[in-house]
N, C-alpha and C positions, 0 to 999 in steps of 0.2 A: 290418479289414485288406483285405478284398475291395473295399470301397468306395474305399479309398485307391488300391488297385491299379488299379481301373477308372478312377479319376479321372486316374491317370497314364498310362493307355493312349493311345498316339498316335492322333491323329484319323484318320490313314490306315487304321489297323487297325480303328477303330470303323466307318469307312465301308465297309471291306471286309467286315466281319461283317454290317453292315446290308444290303449288297448281296447277300450270300449268303442271308440270311433271305428277302429279297424275291424272289430268282430261283430258289431251289432247287426250287420246285414248278412252274417253267415249263419248257417244251421250248425249249431254247436255240436249236437249229437252226431250228425253226419261227418263233420270235420274230425271229431275225436276218433270215430271208427276208422276213418281213412288214415289218420296219423298213426294209430296203433298198428295197422297193417303195414304201413311204410316202415315203422320202427322194427317190426319183425323182419321185414325185408332187408334192412340195413345190417342187422345183427347176423342174419343168415348169409348175406352176401359177403361179409367179412370172412366167414369161414369158407364159403364156396369158392371165393377168389384167392384162396391160400393166404389169407390175412393181408391182402393188398389194400393199403391205405389209399392209394391212388384211385382205385376203382370205386371204393366206398365214397371218397371225396367227390368223384365225378357224379355218382348217383345222388349225393346230397346236393350238389349244384343243380342238377336237373329237378330235384324236389323244390328248391327255392323258386326256380322258374315256374314250376307247376303251381305252387301256392300263389304266386303273383298272378298267373293266368286265371286261376280259380277265383281270386278276389276280384279281379277286374270283371269277369263274366258275371259273378254273383251280384255285382252292382249295376249290371246292364238290365233294363226292363225287358221282359219277354217280347214285347212288341218290336223292340229294336233288334232282338235276336231273330225274329221272324223276317225283318227286312234284310238281314244279312244272310239269310239261308241260301238264296239263289246265287249271289256272288261267291259265297264260300264253297258251294257245291261245284260251280264252274271252275273255280281255282283249283280245287282238289282233283277234278278230272284232268285238267291241263297238267298238273304236276305228275299225275300218273302217266300221262302220255309222254311227259318229259323223261320219266324214269325209263320208259320203253326205248327212248332214243338216246338219252345221255346218261342213263343210270350207271351207278358203280356196281360192278359184279363182285359179290362176296360169296364164297362157298358154292359157286355155280348158280347163284340167284341174283337177278338184277332188281333190287328192291329199294335202293337208296339213291338220293340225289346229293351231290356235293355242291353246297352253296357258298363255298369259300371259308366262312368262319365255322361251319359245322356241316355235318352230314345228317340229312333228315330222311325219314321214311314216310312218304306221302300217304301210304295206306292207313297210317295211324290217324291222320287228319280226316280221312274219309269215314272213320268210325263215328265222328261227330257230324260231319257234313251231310251224310246221307239221311240219318233220322231227322235232322233239321229241315232238309229239303222236302221230305215226304210229309212231315207234320205241317209245314207251310202250305203245301199243295192241297192237302185234305181240308185244312181250315178254310181255304177259299170256297170249297163246295160243301160247307157244313149244312147238313140237313137235306142235301140233294145229291149225295154221292151215288154214282151209277157204275155199272161194270166197266165202261170205257175208261173211267178214272183209275180203276185198279190196273188196267192194261198199261196206261201211261206210267203209273207208279212202278209197275214191273219193269218197264224199259229203263226207268231211272235207276233201278237196282241192278239190272243186268249189265249196264255199261261199266261201272266201276268194278263189279265182280269179275267180269271178263278180263279187264286190264290187269287186275291183281293176280288172277289165276295164271296169266301168261308170264308172270315174272320168273319162275313160278312160285306161287305162295297159296296153295289150295286151302290151307287151314284158315288164313286170314280172309280169303275170298268168301269162304263159307260162313264165317262169323259175321262179316259185313252184310252178306245176304240175309243172315238171320236177323240182324238189327233192322233191316228194311222190312222183313216179314213181320216183326213185332208191330211196326207202325200199321201195316196193312191189317193185321189181326185186330188191333185196338180200334182201327177205323171202321170195323164192321164187316170184314171179309167173311163170307158165308162158310160154315163148316163143310157144306157140300163141295164148295170149290177147293177147300183145303184138302179134303179127302181125295177129290179127283186129281189134284196136282200130285199128291203123294202116290196115287196109283199110277199116274203117268210117268213119274220119276222112276218107280219100281219097274215099269214095263220097259223104260229106256235104259235100264241098268246095263244090259249087254253092250249097247252102243257107247255108253259112257265109259265102260271098262275098256273097250277096244280103241276108242278114238279120242277120248278126253283126258283120261288119266295117264300120267307119265309112268315109266317103268318102275321108278322108285316108289311111287304112290301105290301102284298095284302090289308091289312087294310088301309094303307096310300093312296093307289090308290082309294079305295072305298070312303074314306073320302074326297079326292080331288074332286071326282065326286059329292058327296053329303056332303058338309062341316058340315051340322047340324046333321049328323047321330050319332056322338059320340063326342060331344063338350068337355066332361070332360076326354075323353080317347085319342083315336088315333087322334082326331081333335083338341086337346088342343093347341098344338104348333102353328098350322096354325091360329086358331081363335084368340089367344092372340096376335100373330104378326100382324094380320089384325087390331085388335083393337088399338094396339100401333101406327101403321103407320097412321091409320085414325084419331086418336085423336091428331096427330101432327099438322093437319091443314096446312095452307100455310106457316107460319113462325116458327112453332114448339113451344114447351113449354119452351124452353130454356135449355142450358147445365146444367146437374145435376138435372133437374126438371121433368124428365119423370116418371109419376106415375106407369105405367105398369112395368117399369124397377125397380124402387126403392121400390115398394111394392111386389116384387118377383112374379108377375104374369107371367112374360116372361121367359121361360126356355132357357137354352143354350145361354144366351144373350151376352156372351163375345166371342162366337165362331160362330156357324152357324146362329144365329139370331141377330147378331150385327147390321145388316142393319135396323132392326125394332127399335132398340134403337136410331140409328141415325135419322131415319124418325120421331120418336116421339119427339125428342128434337130439331131438326133443320127444320122439316116440309118439305113441297114440295119444297121450295126454296133451302134448303140444299141438297135434293135428286137430284135436277136438276144440281147443281154444282158438286156433286159427279159423276153423270153420265157423265157430260162433261169431268171430269178428266179421266175417263175410255175411253171415246171416243177419246180424244187426244192421249192417250197412245196406243190404238189399231190402230189408223190411222197411227201413226208414225211407228209402227211395220210392218204394211202392206206396207208402203212406202219402208222400208228397204228390205222386202221380194221381192217386185217388182223390185228393183234395184240390187238384189243380183247377183254376177258375175258367179256363178256356180250352177249346179243342186242341189248339196248337200246343199249349203247355202240357195237357194231359198226354197227348201222343208222344211228345218229345221226352217228357220225364219218364214215362213208362218204357219207351224204347231204350233210353240210356241205362235205366236200372236193370232191365232184363239183359242188356248187353254185358253189364258187369257180372251178372249171374252166369251167363253163358260162357264167358271167358274163363271164369274161375272153375266152373264145373268141367269144362272140356280139358283144361290143363290138369286138374287133379285126376280126372278120369283117365287121361292119356298116361300120366306118370304112374298111376296105380294099375294100369293094364286092363281097364274096363272099356277103354276106347282106343282106336288106332292112334299112332303117333302122327300128329299133324303140325307140330311146331308152333304152339300157341303159348305165350308167356303167361305167368300168373300175375293178375292185376295187383299193383301196388307193392309187389314182392320181388318179381324178377328184375334183373338189370336191364336198363334201356331208357335213354333220355327222351326220345320222341314219344314213346309209349307213356312215360310218366306225365309228360305235358298234356297229352290227349286225355288221360285220366283226370287231370286237374281241370281241364275244360269241361269234362262231363260232370264233375262235382259242382263246378260253378253254375252250370245250367240248372241242376237240381236246386241249388240254393237260390238262384234267380226266380225259379218257379215258386219255391216256398215263400220267398219274400213277397212276391206279387199277391199270393193268397192272403198273407197277413195284412197287407196294405188295403186290400178290398174289404176285409173284415173290420178294419179300424175306422 
């Protein structure tokens, strides 16, 4: 009789129940914010890529994979994520070593690994692996964290940061180091140590300038200080992005009508500088809406971190959320000219398959933490 009843169940009711099963473990607000940002990205990408359906389809395919990854991770208990932290970190480091040896060179940088069916960027995996590893490590010493633990954690941060910096990809290296720093800060790193490290970094500035930074990186910093020193060379990206955003005015030139974009003045417009495309076509009003979307997403992530039931989940959720904020702030600041150009994509908006999947993993982690809190309260 049950089989007959189920057979007669309307398709709409079956679909509704299936949707409930698939989404009941997701954080609806967080998911809606992310989907809205991705929708903005797909619309802007269509214009930035000269109305290339192929590129938009490719990004949509990456989105499907990202949603699947998010759903799987959201359904994994945080204690299982903690057990996976060490293997994932080791695998990410090995992949970075593999990039140094076997990596594919694109535009002078060795950042990708060709695995046959696809080309991946292991530094994107490290964005998730490093916070997980550090959160797992500090949970082991909950209530008795001492300064040697921070030294060991610093080593765990330095290893991938150095490997990524050698690719060279200084922007991603600094952002991954920042994600590690967020875990240290949330774990109780003293302000005196933070100020001391900042002073030491400032004192080491001349050495870093002479022996660590590449010529093009030094040129970018000098151009940031004086934007007019090389407008057709090192300053070209920044100046064209500023022109594009400024020409958008309050309401923008309209979708597909950006002149800087479609006359090919704006470089890297589908990846690092897609925010300039959006600003030109949708203006200040559109930029404010986009910033509101990121604000809602980050606020929800911080709420999840604040209500996390364990040290591991609190540190991990806080670091993932602050990483989202840092990537968005650095990209918008870079494109707007208030930060040096470092080659950082805009989360959920810029084109990039591996980056989209890593963002999906980050959302899944936040949803897993949120679900664990609800289960403990029920």
